[in-house]
LUMLUMZA-133614 format. One record per residue (C-alpha): residue in one letter; x negated, y negated, z; residue number from 1. Coordinates in nm, 2 decimals. Layout:
residues N
<node residu="A" u="X" v="Y" w="Z" num="NUM"/>
...
//
This chain:
residues 212
<node residu="X" u="-12.77" v="-4.94" w="8.73" num="1"/>
<node residu="X" u="-12.74" v="-5.26" w="8.93" num="2"/>
<node residu="X" u="-13.12" v="-5.30" w="8.95" num="3"/>
<node residu="X" u="-13.16" v="-5.23" w="8.58" num="4"/>
<node residu="X" u="-12.90" v="-5.49" w="8.50" num="5"/>
<node residu="X" u="-13.09" v="-5.75" w="8.71" num="6"/>
<node residu="X" u="-13.41" v="-5.68" w="8.53" num="7"/>
<node residu="X" u="-13.26" v="-5.69" w="8.19" num="8"/>
<node residu="X" u="-13.12" v="-6.04" w="8.25" num="9"/>
<node residu="X" u="-13.45" v="-6.16" w="8.39" num="10"/>
<node residu="X" u="-13.30" v="-6.22" w="8.73" num="11"/>
<node residu="X" u="-13.06" v="-6.48" w="8.59" num="12"/>
<node residu="X" u="-12.70" v="-6.53" w="8.70" num="13"/>
<node residu="X" u="-12.45" v="-6.34" w="8.49" num="14"/>
<node residu="X" u="-12.25" v="-6.54" w="8.24" num="15"/>
<node residu="X" u="-11.96" v="-6.59" w="8.48" num="16"/>
<node residu="X" u="-12.20" v="-6.73" w="8.74" num="17"/>
<node residu="X" u="-12.35" v="-6.97" w="8.49" num="18"/>
<node residu="X" u="-12.02" v="-7.09" w="8.37" num="19"/>
<node residu="X" u="-11.91" v="-7.16" w="8.73" num="20"/>
<node residu="X" u="-12.23" v="-7.35" w="8.80" num="21"/>
<node residu="X" u="-12.18" v="-7.55" w="8.48" num="22"/>
<node residu="X" u="-11.82" v="-7.62" w="8.57" num="23"/>
<node residu="X" u="-11.92" v="-7.73" w="8.92" num="24"/>
<node residu="X" u="-12.19" v="-7.96" w="8.78" num="25"/>
<node residu="X" u="-11.94" v="-8.11" w="8.54" num="26"/>
<node residu="X" u="-11.69" v="-8.16" w="8.81" num="27"/>
<node residu="X" u="-11.95" v="-8.34" w="9.03" num="28"/>
<node residu="X" u="-12.05" v="-8.57" w="8.74" num="29"/>
<node residu="X" u="-11.68" v="-8.66" w="8.68" num="30"/>
<node residu="X" u="-11.62" v="-8.74" w="9.04" num="31"/>
<node residu="X" u="-11.94" v="-8.95" w="9.06" num="32"/>
<node residu="X" u="-11.84" v="-9.14" w="8.74" num="33"/>
<node residu="X" u="-11.48" v="-9.19" w="8.86" num="34"/>
<node residu="X" u="-11.61" v="-9.32" w="9.20" num="35"/>
<node residu="X" u="-11.82" v="-9.58" w="9.02" num="36"/>
<node residu="X" u="-11.54" v="-9.68" w="8.79" num="37"/>
<node residu="X" u="-11.28" v="-9.70" w="9.07" num="38"/>
<node residu="X" u="-11.52" v="-9.92" w="9.27" num="39"/>
<node residu="X" u="-11.57" v="-10.14" w="8.97" num="40"/>
<node residu="X" u="-11.23" v="-10.18" w="8.81" num="41"/>
<node residu="X" u="-10.98" v="-10.03" w="9.06" num="42"/>
<node residu="X" u="-10.73" v="-9.74" w="9.03" num="43"/>
<node residu="X" u="-10.48" v="-9.89" w="8.79" num="44"/>
<node residu="X" u="-10.75" v="-10.00" w="8.54" num="45"/>
<node residu="X" u="-10.94" v="-9.67" w="8.54" num="46"/>
<node residu="X" u="-10.90" v="-9.51" w="8.20" num="47"/>
<node residu="X" u="-10.94" v="-9.14" w="8.17" num="48"/>
<node residu="X" u="-11.05" v="-9.20" w="7.81" num="49"/>
<node residu="X" u="-11.33" v="-9.44" w="7.93" num="50"/>
<node residu="X" u="-11.42" v="-9.20" w="8.21" num="51"/>
<node residu="X" u="-11.45" v="-8.91" w="7.96" num="52"/>
<node residu="X" u="-11.68" v="-9.12" w="7.74" num="53"/>
<node residu="X" u="-11.90" v="-9.20" w="8.04" num="54"/>
<node residu="X" u="-11.96" v="-8.83" w="8.11" num="55"/>
<node residu="X" u="-11.98" v="-8.73" w="7.74" num="56"/>
<node residu="X" u="-11.66" v="-8.53" w="7.73" num="57"/>
<node residu="X" u="-11.34" v="-8.54" w="7.53" num="58"/>
<node residu="X" u="-11.05" v="-8.69" w="7.73" num="59"/>
<node residu="X" u="-10.86" v="-8.37" w="7.73" num="60"/>
<node residu="X" u="-11.15" v="-8.18" w="7.88" num="61"/>
<node residu="X" u="-11.10" v="-8.37" w="8.21" num="62"/>
<node residu="X" u="-10.78" v="-8.18" w="8.26" num="63"/>
<node residu="X" u="-10.98" v="-7.86" w="8.29" num="64"/>
<node residu="X" u="-11.12" v="-7.99" w="8.61" num="65"/>
<node residu="X" u="-10.83" v="-8.21" w="8.74" num="66"/>
<node residu="X" u="-10.46" v="-8.18" w="8.68" num="67"/>
<node residu="X" u="-10.40" v="-8.55" w="8.66" num="68"/>
<node residu="X" u="-10.55" v="-8.90" w="8.72" num="69"/>
<node residu="X" u="-10.38" v="-8.90" w="9.06" num="70"/>
<node residu="X" u="-10.55" v="-8.57" w="9.16" num="71"/>
<node residu="X" u="-10.88" v="-8.70" w="9.05" num="72"/>
<node residu="X" u="-10.84" v="-9.03" w="9.25" num="73"/>
<node residu="X" u="-10.73" v="-8.84" w="9.56" num="74"/>
<node residu="X" u="-11.04" v="-8.62" w="9.55" num="75"/>
<node residu="X" u="-11.27" v="-8.92" w="9.50" num="76"/>
<node residu="X" u="-11.11" v="-9.10" w="9.79" num="77"/>
<node residu="X" u="-11.10" v="-8.79" w="10.01" num="78"/>
<node residu="X" u="-11.48" v="-8.75" w="9.96" num="79"/>
<node residu="X" u="-11.52" v="-9.12" w="10.05" num="80"/>
<node residu="X" u="-11.34" v="-9.09" w="10.38" num="81"/>
<node residu="X" u="-11.51" v="-8.77" w="10.48" num="82"/>
<node residu="X" u="-11.85" v="-8.92" w="10.39" num="83"/>
<node residu="X" u="-11.81" v="-9.23" w="10.60" num="84"/>
<node residu="X" u="-11.67" v="-9.04" w="10.90" num="85"/>
<node residu="X" u="-11.97" v="-8.80" w="10.88" num="86"/>
<node residu="X" u="-12.22" v="-9.09" w="10.88" num="87"/>
<node residu="X" u="-12.05" v="-9.27" w="11.17" num="88"/>
<node residu="X" u="-12.02" v="-8.95" w="11.38" num="89"/>
<node residu="X" u="-12.38" v="-8.87" w="11.32" num="90"/>
<node residu="X" u="-12.49" v="-9.22" w="11.44" num="91"/>
<node residu="X" u="-12.27" v="-9.19" w="11.75" num="92"/>
<node residu="X" u="-12.40" v="-8.84" w="11.83" num="93"/>
<node residu="X" u="-12.75" v="-9.00" w="11.86" num="94"/>
<node residu="X" u="-12.62" v="-9.26" w="12.09" num="95"/>
<node residu="X" u="-12.43" v="-9.08" w="12.36" num="96"/>
<node residu="X" u="-12.61" v="-9.26" w="12.64" num="97"/>
<node residu="X" u="-12.52" v="-9.61" w="12.50" num="98"/>
<node residu="X" u="-12.26" v="-9.85" w="12.64" num="99"/>
<node residu="X" u="-11.92" v="-9.87" w="12.48" num="100"/>
<node residu="X" u="-12.00" v="-10.20" w="12.31" num="101"/>
<node residu="X" u="-12.33" v="-10.06" w="12.18" num="102"/>
<node residu="X" u="-12.15" v="-9.76" w="12.04" num="103"/>
<node residu="X" u="-11.89" v="-9.98" w="11.88" num="104"/>
<node residu="X" u="-12.17" v="-10.19" w="11.73" num="105"/>
<node residu="X" u="-12.34" v="-9.88" w="11.59" num="106"/>
<node residu="X" u="-12.02" v="-9.77" w="11.42" num="107"/>
<node residu="X" u="-11.97" v="-10.12" w="11.27" num="108"/>
<node residu="X" u="-12.31" v="-10.12" w="11.12" num="109"/>
<node residu="X" u="-12.30" v="-9.77" w="10.98" num="110"/>
<node residu="X" u="-11.95" v="-9.83" w="10.84" num="111"/>
<node residu="X" u="-12.07" v="-10.15" w="10.66" num="112"/>
<node residu="X" u="-12.39" v="-9.99" w="10.53" num="113"/>
<node residu="X" u="-12.21" v="-9.69" w="10.39" num="114"/>
<node residu="X" u="-11.93" v="-9.89" w="10.24" num="115"/>
<node residu="X" u="-12.14" v="-10.16" w="10.08" num="116"/>
<node residu="X" u="-12.47" v="-9.99" w="10.00" num="117"/>
<node residu="X" u="-12.47" v="-9.61" w="10.01" num="118"/>
<node residu="X" u="-12.15" v="-9.47" w="9.86" num="119"/>
<node residu="X" u="-11.93" v="-9.55" w="9.56" num="120"/>
<node residu="X" u="-11.69" v="-9.29" w="9.70" num="121"/>
<node residu="X" u="-11.64" v="-9.49" w="10.02" num="122"/>
<node residu="X" u="-11.61" v="-9.82" w="9.83" num="123"/>
<node residu="X" u="-11.36" v="-9.68" w="9.58" num="124"/>
<node residu="X" u="-11.14" v="-9.55" w="9.86" num="125"/>
<node residu="X" u="-11.14" v="-9.89" w="10.04" num="126"/>
<node residu="X" u="-11.07" v="-10.08" w="9.72" num="127"/>
<node residu="X" u="-10.81" v="-9.85" w="9.57" num="128"/>
<node residu="X" u="-10.61" v="-9.72" w="9.86" num="129"/>
<node residu="X" u="-10.35" v="-10.01" w="9.86" num="130"/>
<node residu="X" u="-10.28" v="-9.95" w="9.50" num="131"/>
<node residu="X" u="-10.25" v="-9.57" w="9.46" num="132"/>
<node residu="X" u="-9.91" v="-9.39" w="9.44" num="133"/>
<node residu="X" u="-9.76" v="-9.25" w="9.76" num="134"/>
<node residu="X" u="-9.83" v="-8.90" w="9.64" num="135"/>
<node residu="X" u="-10.21" v="-8.98" w="9.66" num="136"/>
<node residu="X" u="-10.17" v="-9.14" w="10.00" num="137"/>
<node residu="X" u="-10.00" v="-8.82" w="10.13" num="138"/>
<node residu="X" u="-10.30" v="-8.62" w="10.02" num="139"/>
<node residu="X" u="-10.53" v="-8.85" w="10.22" num="140"/>
<node residu="X" u="-10.32" v="-8.86" w="10.53" num="141"/>
<node residu="X" u="-10.51" v="-8.60" w="10.73" num="142"/>
<node residu="X" u="-10.87" v="-8.73" w="10.65" num="143"/>
<node residu="X" u="-10.77" v="-9.09" w="10.72" num="144"/>
<node residu="X" u="-10.61" v="-8.99" w="11.05" num="145"/>
<node residu="X" u="-10.93" v="-8.80" w="11.15" num="146"/>
<node residu="X" u="-11.15" v="-9.11" w="11.09" num="147"/>
<node residu="X" u="-10.89" v="-9.34" w="11.26" num="148"/>
<node residu="X" u="-10.93" v="-9.13" w="11.57" num="149"/>
<node residu="X" u="-11.30" v="-9.21" w="11.58" num="150"/>
<node residu="X" u="-11.22" v="-9.58" w="11.60" num="151"/>
<node residu="X" u="-10.93" v="-9.53" w="11.85" num="152"/>
<node residu="X" u="-11.17" v="-9.37" w="12.09" num="153"/>
<node residu="X" u="-11.44" v="-9.63" w="12.03" num="154"/>
<node residu="X" u="-11.20" v="-9.92" w="12.08" num="155"/>
<node residu="X" u="-11.03" v="-9.77" w="12.38" num="156"/>
<node residu="X" u="-11.36" v="-9.71" w="12.56" num="157"/>
<node residu="X" u="-11.47" v="-10.07" w="12.47" num="158"/>
<node residu="X" u="-11.14" v="-10.22" w="12.61" num="159"/>
<node residu="X" u="-11.14" v="-10.01" w="12.92" num="160"/>
<node residu="X" u="-10.90" v="-9.77" w="13.09" num="161"/>
<node residu="X" u="-10.64" v="-10.03" w="13.15" num="162"/>
<node residu="X" u="-10.60" v="-10.13" w="12.79" num="163"/>
<node residu="X" u="-10.26" v="-10.07" w="12.64" num="164"/>
<node residu="X" u="-10.21" v="-9.86" w="12.33" num="165"/>
<node residu="X" u="-10.09" v="-10.17" w="12.15" num="166"/>
<node residu="X" u="-10.41" v="-10.35" w="12.23" num="167"/>
<node residu="X" u="-10.62" v="-10.06" w="12.11" num="168"/>
<node residu="X" u="-10.42" v="-10.04" w="11.79" num="169"/>
<node residu="X" u="-10.44" v="-10.41" w="11.72" num="170"/>
<node residu="X" u="-10.81" v="-10.44" w="11.77" num="171"/>
<node residu="X" u="-10.87" v="-10.13" w="11.56" num="172"/>
<node residu="X" u="-10.67" v="-10.29" w="11.28" num="173"/>
<node residu="X" u="-10.87" v="-10.62" w="11.31" num="174"/>
<node residu="X" u="-11.20" v="-10.44" w="11.30" num="175"/>
<node residu="X" u="-11.13" v="-10.21" w="11.02" num="176"/>
<node residu="X" u="-10.96" v="-10.49" w="10.82" num="177"/>
<node residu="X" u="-11.27" v="-10.71" w="10.87" num="178"/>
<node residu="X" u="-11.51" v="-10.43" w="10.77" num="179"/>
<node residu="X" u="-11.32" v="-10.31" w="10.47" num="180"/>
<node residu="X" u="-11.23" v="-10.65" w="10.35" num="181"/>
<node residu="X" u="-11.60" v="-10.72" w="10.29" num="182"/>
<node residu="X" u="-11.59" v="-10.50" w="9.98" num="183"/>
<node residu="X" u="-11.41" v="-10.78" w="9.80" num="184"/>
<node residu="X" u="-11.65" v="-11.06" w="9.88" num="185"/>
<node residu="X" u="-11.98" v="-10.92" w="9.99" num="186"/>
<node residu="X" u="-12.26" v="-11.03" w="9.75" num="187"/>
<node residu="X" u="-12.60" v="-10.87" w="9.83" num="188"/>
<node residu="X" u="-12.78" v="-11.17" w="9.67" num="189"/>
<node residu="X" u="-12.61" v="-11.40" w="9.92" num="190"/>
<node residu="X" u="-12.49" v="-11.20" w="10.21" num="191"/>
<node residu="X" u="-12.66" v="-10.98" w="10.47" num="192"/>
<node residu="X" u="-12.50" v="-10.67" w="10.63" num="193"/>
<node residu="X" u="-12.70" v="-10.73" w="10.94" num="194"/>
<node residu="X" u="-12.59" v="-11.09" w="10.97" num="195"/>
<node residu="X" u="-12.22" v="-11.00" w="10.92" num="196"/>
<node residu="X" u="-12.24" v="-10.71" w="11.17" num="197"/>
<node residu="X" u="-12.41" v="-10.94" w="11.42" num="198"/>
<node residu="X" u="-12.13" v="-11.20" w="11.38" num="199"/>
<node residu="X" u="-11.87" v="-10.94" w="11.46" num="200"/>
<node residu="X" u="-12.07" v="-10.80" w="11.75" num="201"/>
<node residu="X" u="-12.10" v="-11.15" w="11.89" num="202"/>
<node residu="X" u="-11.72" v="-11.19" w="11.89" num="203"/>
<node residu="X" u="-11.69" v="-10.85" w="12.07" num="204"/>
<node residu="X" u="-11.95" v="-10.96" w="12.32" num="205"/>
<node residu="X" u="-11.76" v="-11.28" w="12.39" num="206"/>
<node residu="X" u="-11.44" v="-11.08" w="12.44" num="207"/>
<node residu="X" u="-11.62" v="-10.84" w="12.68" num="208"/>
<node residu="X" u="-11.77" v="-11.13" w="12.88" num="209"/>
<node residu="X" u="-11.43" v="-11.31" w="12.91" num="210"/>
<node residu="X" u="-11.25" v="-10.99" w="13.02" num="211"/>
<node residu="X" u="-11.47" v="-10.93" w="13.32" num="212"/>
//
């Protein structure tokens, strides 16, 4: 009976499977459109009505996929954090034999490239996080902590074994703040990711030379 059923449907997925696939496709389209909109206008100004129009849905249909605007924003931003962490970890995995300052430089460049060129999800997280409700921040706590730990390790190795926890924390804040702040002013027609990364790396190199 099972083989007969597969033949009679031409090898296609049963209706339930097609519906799930259609729902997954729609969900992905909503998330991508929301990431673009959050990057462009921010969290507060993102209208679910405008978002629904962009994906050719009725506004009420969005609630089939997401319980609320906050849940949608949290999912967009979670994807962003996980995406940038994956890119940085991949780059570092290919540079295990590099010096601490070289590994830190690699992470800086990958972070900037992913933030500014490759991912609306990453940019929307960076732009919107200060303005989302606390309930959204709670949902993002674990993924943000995971990515923070990548930078804690990089900075600690760069500063050396005698660096205090306070020094590691402060430098991490300075670096991440400088990198993420670029989403507000970076203009690809005027600015260069390589030049900006190089300027940061030069400051780090000066620090490293003076601390010897």
